[in-house]
N, CA, C and O atoms as a GROMACS GRO file, in nm:
protein
  432
    1MET      N    1   3.522  -7.420   6.347
    1MET     CA    2   3.386  -7.417   6.398
    1MET      C    3   3.384  -7.499   6.527
    1MET      O    4   3.431  -7.613   6.529
    2THR      N    5   3.332  -7.442   6.631
    2THR     CA    6   3.326  -7.514   6.758
    2THR      C    7   3.216  -7.620   6.753
    2THR      O    8   3.132  -7.621   6.664
    3LYS      N    9   3.220  -7.708   6.852
    3LYS     CA   10   3.119  -7.814   6.858
    3LYS      C   11   2.979  -7.756   6.876
    3LYS      O   12   2.882  -7.808   6.822
    4LEU      N   13   2.970  -7.646   6.952
    4LEU     CA   14   2.839  -7.583   6.971
    4LEU      C   15   2.783  -7.532   6.838
    4LEU      O   16   2.666  -7.553   6.806
    5TYR      N   17   2.868  -7.465   6.761
    5TYR     CA   18   2.823  -7.416   6.631
    5TYR      C   19   2.786  -7.531   6.537
    5TYR      O   20   2.689  -7.522   6.462
    6SER      N   21   2.864  -7.637   6.543
    6SER     CA   22   2.832  -7.754   6.461
    6SER      C   23   2.696  -7.811   6.499
    6SER      O   24   2.616  -7.844   6.412
    7LEU      N   25   2.671  -7.822   6.628
    7LEU     CA   26   2.541  -7.871   6.675
    7LEU      C   27   2.429  -7.780   6.629
    7LEU      O   28   2.323  -7.827   6.588
    8ILE      N   29   2.451  -7.651   6.635
    8ILE     CA   30   2.350  -7.554   6.590
    8ILE      C   31   2.323  -7.571   6.441
    8ILE      O   32   2.208  -7.572   6.398
    9PHE      N   33   2.430  -7.583   6.361
    9PHE     CA   34   2.413  -7.599   6.216
    9PHE      C   35   2.346  -7.732   6.180
    9PHE      O   36   2.264  -7.737   6.089
   10ILE      N   37   2.381  -7.838   6.251
   10ILE     CA   38   2.317  -7.968   6.224
   10ILE      C   39   2.170  -7.962   6.261
   10ILE      O   40   2.086  -8.015   6.189
   11THR      N   41   2.139  -7.899   6.372
   11THR     CA   42   1.998  -7.884   6.412
   11THR      C   43   1.923  -7.797   6.312
   11THR      O   44   1.810  -7.828   6.276
   12LEU      N   45   1.986  -7.689   6.267
   12LEU     CA   46   1.925  -7.603   6.165
   12LEU      C   47   1.898  -7.682   6.038
   12LEU      O   48   1.790  -7.673   5.979
   13SER      N   49   1.996  -7.760   5.996
   13SER     CA   50   1.978  -7.843   5.877
   13SER      C   51   1.863  -7.940   5.894
   13SER      O   52   1.784  -7.960   5.802
   14SER      N   53   1.853  -8.000   6.011
   14SER     CA   54   1.744  -8.093   6.039
   14SER      C   55   1.609  -8.023   6.032
   14SER      O   56   1.514  -8.075   5.973
   15LEU      N   57   1.601  -7.906   6.094
   15LEU     CA   58   1.474  -7.832   6.094
   15LEU      C   59   1.434  -7.789   5.953
   15LEU      O   60   1.316  -7.796   5.916
   16LEU      N   61   1.532  -7.744   5.875
   16LEU     CA   62   1.502  -7.706   5.736
   16LEU      C   63   1.457  -7.828   5.655
   16LEU      O   64   1.363  -7.819   5.576
   17SER      N   65   1.524  -7.940   5.675
   17SER     CA   66   1.489  -8.062   5.603
   17SER      C   67   1.350  -8.110   5.640
   17SER      O   68   1.272  -8.148   5.553
   18ILE      N   69   1.319  -8.109   5.768
   18ILE     CA   70   1.186  -8.150   5.815
   18ILE      C   71   1.080  -8.056   5.760
   18ILE      O   72   0.973  -8.100   5.719
   19SER      N   73   1.109  -7.928   5.760
   19SER     CA   74   1.014  -7.831   5.705
   19SER      C   75   0.993  -7.854   5.556
   19SER      O   76   0.881  -7.849   5.507
   20GLY      N   77   1.103  -7.880   5.483
   20GLY     CA   78   1.092  -7.911   5.340
   20GLY      C   79   1.010  -8.036   5.316
   20GLY      O   80   0.924  -8.039   5.228
   21ASP      N   81   1.036  -8.140   5.396
   21ASP     CA   82   0.957  -8.264   5.385
   21ASP      C   83   0.809  -8.238   5.409
   21ASP      O   84   0.722  -8.288   5.336
   22THR      N   85   0.780  -8.159   5.512
   22THR     CA   86   0.642  -8.128   5.546
   22THR      C   87   0.572  -8.054   5.433
   22THR      O   88   0.457  -8.084   5.400
   23LEU      N   89   0.642  -7.959   5.373
   23LEU     CA   90   0.583  -7.886   5.260
   23LEU      C   91   0.560  -7.977   5.139
   23LEU      O   92   0.459  -7.966   5.070
   24LEU      N   93   0.655  -8.067   5.114
   24LEU     CA   94   0.638  -8.158   4.999
   24LEU      C   95   0.525  -8.258   5.022
   24LEU      O   96   0.452  -8.291   4.929
   25VAL      N   97   0.510  -8.305   5.145
   25VAL     CA   98   0.397  -8.394   5.174
   25VAL      C   99   0.266  -8.318   5.158
   25VAL      O  100   0.171  -8.371   5.099
   26ALA      N  101   0.260  -8.197   5.208
   26ALA     CA  102   0.138  -8.116   5.193
   26ALA      C  103   0.108  -8.092   5.045
   26ALA      O  104  -0.008  -8.097   5.004
   27ALA      N  105   0.211  -8.067   4.966
   27ALA     CA  106   0.190  -8.046   4.822
   27ALA      C  107   0.143  -8.174   4.755
   27ALA      O  108   0.064  -8.168   4.660
   28SER      N  109   0.190  -8.288   4.802
   28SER     CA  110   0.150  -8.415   4.739
   28SER      C  111   0.005  -8.451   4.769
   28SER      O  112  -0.055  -8.531   4.697
   29LYS      N  113  -0.051  -8.394   4.872
   29LYS     CA  114  -0.192  -8.421   4.907
   29LYS      C  115  -0.288  -8.353   4.811
   29LYS      O  116  -0.403  -8.393   4.798
   30ASN      N  117  -0.240  -8.248   4.744
   30ASN     CA  118  -0.321  -8.176   4.646
   30ASN      C  119  -0.309  -8.248   4.512
   30ASN      O  120  -0.199  -8.287   4.472
   31HIS      N  121  -0.418  -8.267   4.445
   31HIS     CA  122  -0.416  -8.345   4.321
   31HIS      C  123  -0.382  -8.264   4.197
   31HIS      O  124  -0.393  -8.314   4.085
   32LYS      N  125  -0.342  -8.140   4.215
   32LYS     CA  126  -0.297  -8.059   4.102
   32LYS      C  127  -0.153  -8.097   4.068
   32LYS      O  128  -0.087  -8.169   4.143
   33SER      N  129  -0.105  -8.049   3.958
   33SER     CA  130   0.034  -8.071   3.920
   33SER      C  131   0.125  -8.011   4.027
   33SER      O  132   0.106  -7.896   4.068
   34MET      N  133   0.224  -8.088   4.070
   34MET     CA  134   0.309  -8.038   4.178
   34MET      C  135   0.390  -7.916   4.136
   34MET      O  136   0.423  -7.833   4.220
   35PHE      N  137   0.423  -7.905   4.008
   35PHE     CA  138   0.506  -7.794   3.962
   35PHE      C  139   0.433  -7.659   3.964
   35PHE      O  140   0.496  -7.554   3.950
   36THR      N  141   0.303  -7.661   3.981
   36THR     CA  142   0.226  -7.537   3.988
   36THR      C  143   0.191  -7.499   4.132
   36THR      O  144   0.122  -7.400   4.155
   37GLN      N  145   0.238  -7.577   4.228
   37GLN     CA  146   0.201  -7.553   4.368
   37GLN      C  147   0.311  -7.477   4.443
   37GLN      O  148   0.427  -7.517   4.440
   38PRO      N  149   0.275  -7.370   4.508
   38PRO     CA  150   0.373  -7.295   4.586
   38PRO      C  151   0.437  -7.380   4.697
   38PRO      O  152   0.555  -7.361   4.728
   39LEU      N  153   0.361  -7.472   4.757
   39LEU     CA  154   0.418  -7.556   4.863
   39LEU      C  155   0.533  -7.641   4.811
   39LEU      O  156   0.633  -7.660   4.880
   40PHE      N  157   0.519  -7.692   4.690
   40PHE     CA  158   0.625  -7.772   4.630
   40PHE      C  159   0.752  -7.688   4.615
   40PHE      O  160   0.860  -7.732   4.654
   41TRP      N  161   0.738  -7.570   4.559
   41TRP     CA  162   0.855  -7.486   4.534
   41TRP      C  163   0.917  -7.435   4.664
   41TRP      O  164   1.038  -7.418   4.673
   42ALA      N  165   0.834  -7.410   4.765
   42ALA     CA  166   0.889  -7.372   4.895
   42ALA      C  167   0.972  -7.486   4.954
   42ALA      O  168   1.077  -7.461   5.013
   43GLY      N  169   0.926  -7.610   4.937
   43GLY     CA  170   1.002  -7.726   4.982
   43GLY      C  171   1.134  -7.739   4.909
   43GLY      O  172   1.237  -7.771   4.969
   44VAL      N  173   1.133  -7.715   4.779
   44VAL     CA  174   1.256  -7.721   4.699
   44VAL      C  175   1.356  -7.615   4.746
   44VAL      O  176   1.475  -7.643   4.758
   45VAL      N  177   1.307  -7.495   4.773
   45VAL     CA  178   1.395  -7.387   4.822
   45VAL      C  179   1.456  -7.425   4.956
   45VAL      O  180   1.574  -7.401   4.980
   46LEU      N  181   1.377  -7.484   5.044
   46LEU     CA  182   1.430  -7.524   5.174
   46LEU      C  183   1.540  -7.630   5.158
   46LEU      O  184   1.641  -7.626   5.227
   47TYR      N  185   1.519  -7.724   5.065
   47TYR     CA  186   1.622  -7.824   5.041
   47TYR      C  187   1.751  -7.762   4.987
   47TYR      O  188   1.860  -7.812   5.016
   48PHE      N  189   1.740  -7.657   4.910
   48PHE     CA  190   1.860  -7.586   4.865
   48PHE      C  191   1.937  -7.532   4.985
   48PHE      O  192   2.060  -7.545   4.991
   49PHE      N  193   1.866  -7.472   5.081
   49PHE     CA  194   1.933  -7.418   5.199
   49PHE      C  195   1.993  -7.529   5.285
   49PHE      O  196   2.097  -7.510   5.348
   50VAL      N  197   1.928  -7.646   5.288
   50VAL     CA  198   1.984  -7.760   5.359
   50VAL      C  199   2.121  -7.795   5.300
   50VAL      O  200   2.217  -7.820   5.373
   51ALA      N  201   2.130  -7.797   5.167
   51ALA     CA  202   2.257  -7.829   5.101
   51ALA      C  203   2.365  -7.727   5.136
   51ALA      O  204   2.480  -7.764   5.159
   52VAL      N  205   2.328  -7.601   5.141
   52VAL     CA  206   2.425  -7.496   5.175
   52VAL      C  207   2.474  -7.514   5.319
   52VAL      O  208   2.594  -7.503   5.346
   53VAL      N  209   2.383  -7.543   5.410
   53VAL     CA  210   2.422  -7.563   5.550
   53VAL      C  211   2.515  -7.684   5.563
   53VAL      O  212   2.610  -7.681   5.641
   54TRP      N  213   2.488  -7.791   5.487
   54TRP     CA  214   2.573  -7.909   5.494
   54TRP      C  215   2.715  -7.882   5.443
   54TRP      O  216   2.810  -7.942   5.493
   55VAL      N  217   2.730  -7.796   5.347
   55VAL     CA  218   2.864  -7.760   5.301
   55VAL      C  219   2.942  -7.698   5.416
   55VAL      O  220   3.060  -7.726   5.435
   56VAL      N  221   2.877  -7.613   5.493
   56VAL     CA  222   2.941  -7.550   5.609
   56VAL      C  223   2.976  -7.657   5.713
   56VAL      O  224   3.086  -7.655   5.769
   57ILE      N  225   2.885  -7.747   5.739
   57ILE     CA  226   2.908  -7.852   5.840
   57ILE      C  227   3.025  -7.942   5.799
   57ILE      O  228   3.111  -7.972   5.881
   58TYR      N  229   3.027  -7.983   5.673
   58TYR     CA  230   3.130  -8.077   5.627
   58TYR      C  231   3.271  -8.019   5.629
   58TYR      O  232   3.368  -8.094   5.623
   59ARG      N  233   3.283  -7.890   5.638
   59ARG     CA  234   3.416  -7.829   5.645
   59ARG      C  235   3.488  -7.865   5.773
   59ARG      O  236   3.611  -7.869   5.777
   60THR      N  237   3.412  -7.891   5.879
   60THR     CA  238   3.477  -7.912   6.009
   60THR      C  239   3.438  -8.040   6.080
   60THR      O  240   3.504  -8.079   6.177
   61GLN      N  241   3.334  -8.107   6.036
   61GLN     CA  242   3.286  -8.224   6.108
   61GLN      C  243   3.304  -8.352   6.029
   61GLN      O  244   3.307  -8.351   5.906
   62LYS      N  245   3.316  -8.461   6.101
   62LYS     CA  246   3.324  -8.591   6.037
   62LYS      C  247   3.189  -8.627   5.979
   62LYS      O  248   3.084  -8.604   6.040
   63PHE      N  249   3.194  -8.683   5.860
   63PHE     CA  250   3.072  -8.720   5.786
   63PHE      C  251   2.982  -8.810   5.870
   63PHE      O  252   2.863  -8.783   5.883
   64ALA      N  253   3.038  -8.917   5.926
   64ALA     CA  254   2.958  -9.016   5.999
   64ALA      C  255   2.894  -8.958   6.124
   64ALA      O  256   2.777  -8.985   6.152
   65VAL      N  257   2.968  -8.879   6.197
   65VAL     CA  258   2.916  -8.822   6.322
   65VAL      C  259   2.807  -8.719   6.293
   65VAL      O  260   2.701  -8.720   6.356
   66ALA      N  261   2.834  -8.630   6.199
   66ALA     CA  262   2.736  -8.526   6.166
   66ALA      C  263   2.606  -8.587   6.114
   66ALA      O  264   2.497  -8.545   6.152
   67ASN      N  265   2.618  -8.686   6.027
   67ASN     CA  266   2.499  -8.748   5.972
   67ASN      C  267   2.424  -8.834   6.073
   67ASN      O  268   2.302  -8.848   6.064
   68ALA      N  269   2.495  -8.893   6.168
   68ALA     CA  270   2.428  -8.970   6.273
   68ALA      C  271   2.342  -8.878   6.358
   68ALA      O  272   2.228  -8.911   6.391
   69LEU      N  273   2.395  -8.763   6.394
   69LEU     CA  274   2.318  -8.667   6.474
   69LEU      C  275   2.198  -8.615   6.393
   69LEU      O  276   2.087  -8.604   6.446
   70TYR      N  277   2.222  -8.584   6.268
   70TYR     CA  278   2.114  -8.540   6.179
   70TYR      C  279   2.003  -8.646   6.172
   70TYR      O  280   1.885  -8.615   6.182
   71SER      N  281   2.044  -8.770   6.155
   71SER     CA  282   1.947  -8.880   6.146
   71SER      C  283   1.870  -8.897   6.276
   71SER      O  284   1.749  -8.924   6.273
   72LEU      N  285   1.937  -8.881   6.388
   72LEU     CA  286   1.869  -8.894   6.517
   72LEU      C  287   1.763  -8.786   6.533
   72LEU      O  288   1.652  -8.814   6.579
   73ILE      N  289   1.795  -8.663   6.496
   73ILE     CA  290   1.697  -8.555   6.504
   73ILE      C  291   1.578  -8.584   6.413
   73ILE      O  292   1.463  -8.565   6.452
   74LEU      N  293   1.606  -8.631   6.291
   74LEU     CA  294   1.497  -8.666   6.200
   74LEU      C  295   1.415  -8.783   6.252
   74LEU      O  296   1.293  -8.786   6.238
   75LEU      N  297   1.483  -8.880   6.312
   75LEU     CA  298   1.417  -8.999   6.365
   75LEU      C  299   1.316  -8.962   6.473
   75LEU      O  300   1.209  -9.023   6.483
   76ILE      N  301   1.349  -8.865   6.552
   76ILE     CA  302   1.260  -8.822   6.660
   76ILE      C  303   1.147  -8.734   6.607
   76ILE      O  304   1.031  -8.751   6.646
   77SER      N  305   1.180  -8.641   6.520
   77SER     CA  306   1.082  -8.539   6.481
   77SER      C  307   0.987  -8.583   6.369
   77SER      O  308   0.871  -8.541   6.366
   78THR      N  309   1.035  -8.666   6.277
   78THR     CA  310   0.951  -8.704   6.164
   78THR      C  311   0.822  -8.775   6.205
   78THR      O  312   0.715  -8.738   6.156
   79PRO      N  313   0.827  -8.875   6.292
   79PRO     CA  314   0.701  -8.939   6.334
   79PRO      C  315   0.609  -8.842   6.408
   79PRO      O  316   0.486  -8.851   6.398
   80LEU      N  317   0.668  -8.748   6.483
   80LEU     CA  318   0.585  -8.650   6.552
   80LEU      C  319   0.509  -8.563   6.453
   80LEU      O  320   0.390  -8.536   6.471
   81ILE      N  321   0.577  -8.518   6.349
   81ILE     CA  322   0.511  -8.436   6.248
   81ILE      C  323   0.405  -8.516   6.174
   81ILE      O  324   0.295  -8.466   6.150
   82GLY      N  325   0.438  -8.640   6.139
   82GLY     CA  326   0.339  -8.725   6.072
   82GLY      C  327   0.215  -8.746   6.156
   82GLY      O  328   0.103  -8.746   6.105
   83THR      N  329   0.236  -8.764   6.285
   83THR     CA  330   0.124  -8.788   6.376
   83THR      C  331   0.040  -8.663   6.399
   83THR      O  332  -0.082  -8.667   6.391
   84PHE      N  333   0.106  -8.550   6.426
   84PHE     CA  334   0.033  -8.430   6.464
   84PHE      C  335  -0.016  -8.346   6.347
   84PHE      O  336  -0.124  -8.289   6.354
   85PHE      N  337   0.061  -8.338   6.240
   85PHE     CA  338   0.020  -8.255   6.127
   85PHE      C  339  -0.061  -8.330   6.023
   85PHE      O  340  -0.154  -8.275   5.964
   86PHE      N  341  -0.025  -8.456   6.000
   86PHE     CA  342  -0.090  -8.530   5.893
   86PHE      C  343  -0.182  -8.640   5.944
   86PHE      O  344  -0.236  -8.718   5.866
   87LYS      N  345  -0.199  -8.646   6.076
   87LYS     CA  346  -0.291  -8.742   6.142
   87LYS      C  347  -0.260  -8.887   6.105
   87LYS      O  348  -0.350  -8.970   6.095
   88GLU      N  349  -0.132  -8.918   6.084
   88GLU     CA  350  -0.090  -9.056   6.058
   88GLU      C  351  -0.082  -9.130   6.191
   88GLU      O  352  -0.050  -9.071   6.294
   89GLN      N  353  -0.111  -9.258   6.188
   89GLN     CA  354  -0.104  -9.338   6.309
   89GLN      C  355   0.002  -9.447   6.292
   89GLN      O  356   0.008  -9.514   6.190
   90LEU      N  357   0.083  -9.462   6.396
   90LEU     CA  358   0.185  -9.566   6.395
   90LEU      C  359   0.133  -9.688   6.470
   90LEU      O  360   0.058  -9.676   6.566
   91VAL      N  361   0.175  -9.804   6.424
   91VAL     CA  362   0.139  -9.928   6.493
   91VAL      C  363   0.255  -9.968   6.584
   91VAL      O  364   0.364  -9.911   6.574
   92THR      N  365   0.232 -10.062   6.671
   92THR     CA  366   0.331 -10.103   6.770
   92THR      C  367   0.464 -10.140   6.706
   92THR      O  368   0.570 -10.103   6.757
   93ARG      N  369   0.460 -10.213   6.597
   93ARG     CA  370   0.583 -10.254   6.529
   93ARG      C  371   0.665 -10.132   6.487
   93ARG      O  372   0.788 -10.135   6.494
   94GLN      N  373   0.600 -10.026   6.445
   94GLN     CA  374   0.671  -9.906   6.404
   94GLN      C  375   0.733  -9.833   6.523
   94GLN      O  376   0.844  -9.780   6.514
   95TYR      N  377   0.661  -9.831   6.636
   95TYR     CA  378   0.719  -9.772   6.757
   95TYR      C  379   0.844  -9.849   6.801
   95TYR      O  380   0.944  -9.789   6.838
   96VAL      N  381   0.836  -9.981   6.796
   96VAL     CA  382   0.952 -10.064   6.831
   96VAL      C  383   1.068 -10.034   6.736
   96VAL      O  384   1.182 -10.022   6.779
   97GLY      N  385   1.038 -10.020   6.608
   97GLY     CA  386   1.140  -9.988   6.510
   97GLY      C  387   1.206  -9.854   6.539
   97GLY      O  388   1.327  -9.840   6.525
   98LEU      N  389   1.126  -9.756   6.578
   98LEU     CA  390   1.182  -9.624   6.611
   98LEU      C  391   1.274  -9.632   6.732
   98LEU      O  392   1.380  -9.570   6.734
   99VAL      N  393   1.233  -9.709   6.833
   99VAL     CA  394   1.317  -9.724   6.952
   99VAL      C  395   1.449  -9.793   6.915
   99VAL      O  396   1.556  -9.750   6.957
  100LEU      N  397   1.440  -9.900   6.838
  100LEU     CA  398   1.561  -9.972   6.798
  100LEU      C  399   1.652  -9.885   6.711
  100LEU      O  400   1.774  -9.890   6.725
  101ALA      N  401   1.594  -9.805   6.624
  101ALA     CA  402   1.674  -9.714   6.541
  101ALA      C  403   1.743  -9.610   6.630
  101ALA      O  404   1.858  -9.575   6.606
  102GLY      N  405   1.673  -9.562   6.730
  102GLY     CA  406   1.733  -9.466   6.824
  102GLY      C  407   1.850  -9.528   6.899
  102GLY      O  408   1.952  -9.463   6.920
  103ILE      N  409   1.834  -9.653   6.939
  103ILE     CA  410   1.943  -9.724   7.007
  103ILE      C  411   2.062  -9.740   6.913
  103ILE      O  412   2.176  -9.719   6.953
  104ALA      N  413   2.035  -9.776   6.790
  104ALA     CA  414   2.142  -9.791   6.691
  104ALA      C  415   2.216  -9.660   6.670
  104ALA      O  416   2.338  -9.660   6.662
  105MET      N  417   2.144  -9.550   6.662
  105MET     CA  418   2.208  -9.419   6.645
  105MET      C  419   2.294  -9.386   6.768
  105MET      O  420   2.404  -9.331   6.755
  106PHE      N  421   2.243  -9.419   6.886
  106PHE     CA  422   2.318  -9.393   7.008
  106PHE      C  423   2.447  -9.473   7.010
  106PHE      O  424   2.551  -9.421   7.053
  107LEU      N  425   2.443  -9.596   6.965
  107LEU     CA  426   2.561  -9.681   6.966
  107LEU      C  427   2.664  -9.638   6.862
  107LEU      O  428   2.783  -9.667   6.878
  108LEU      N  429   2.621  -9.570   6.759
  108LEU     CA  430   2.714  -9.525   6.656
  108LEU      C  431   2.800  -9.414   6.714
  108LEU      O  432   2.886  -9.360   6.644
   0.00000   0.00000   0.00000
């Protein structure tokens, strides 16, 4: 697998994971039993596909490098989704933490 394909698969995995997280958060906002909610099950299905994509990635990529890139993508996108979709607000300390985490990922 070339580096480009690896990058594509890691990005795909990140997008699927973020989508699964978003569906699970949306399902948790509903006060019904989570096992009866379609959003919950859609999130579970997406996580299954994330696992399948990671098996493909791990065949050719180093664990630490692949997961660092995955974490960086999640680090950038997760606060954006929380802010725009769920109207969550971050405080200054959290923004500083995100910047420092991004620097740490870059140094890895």
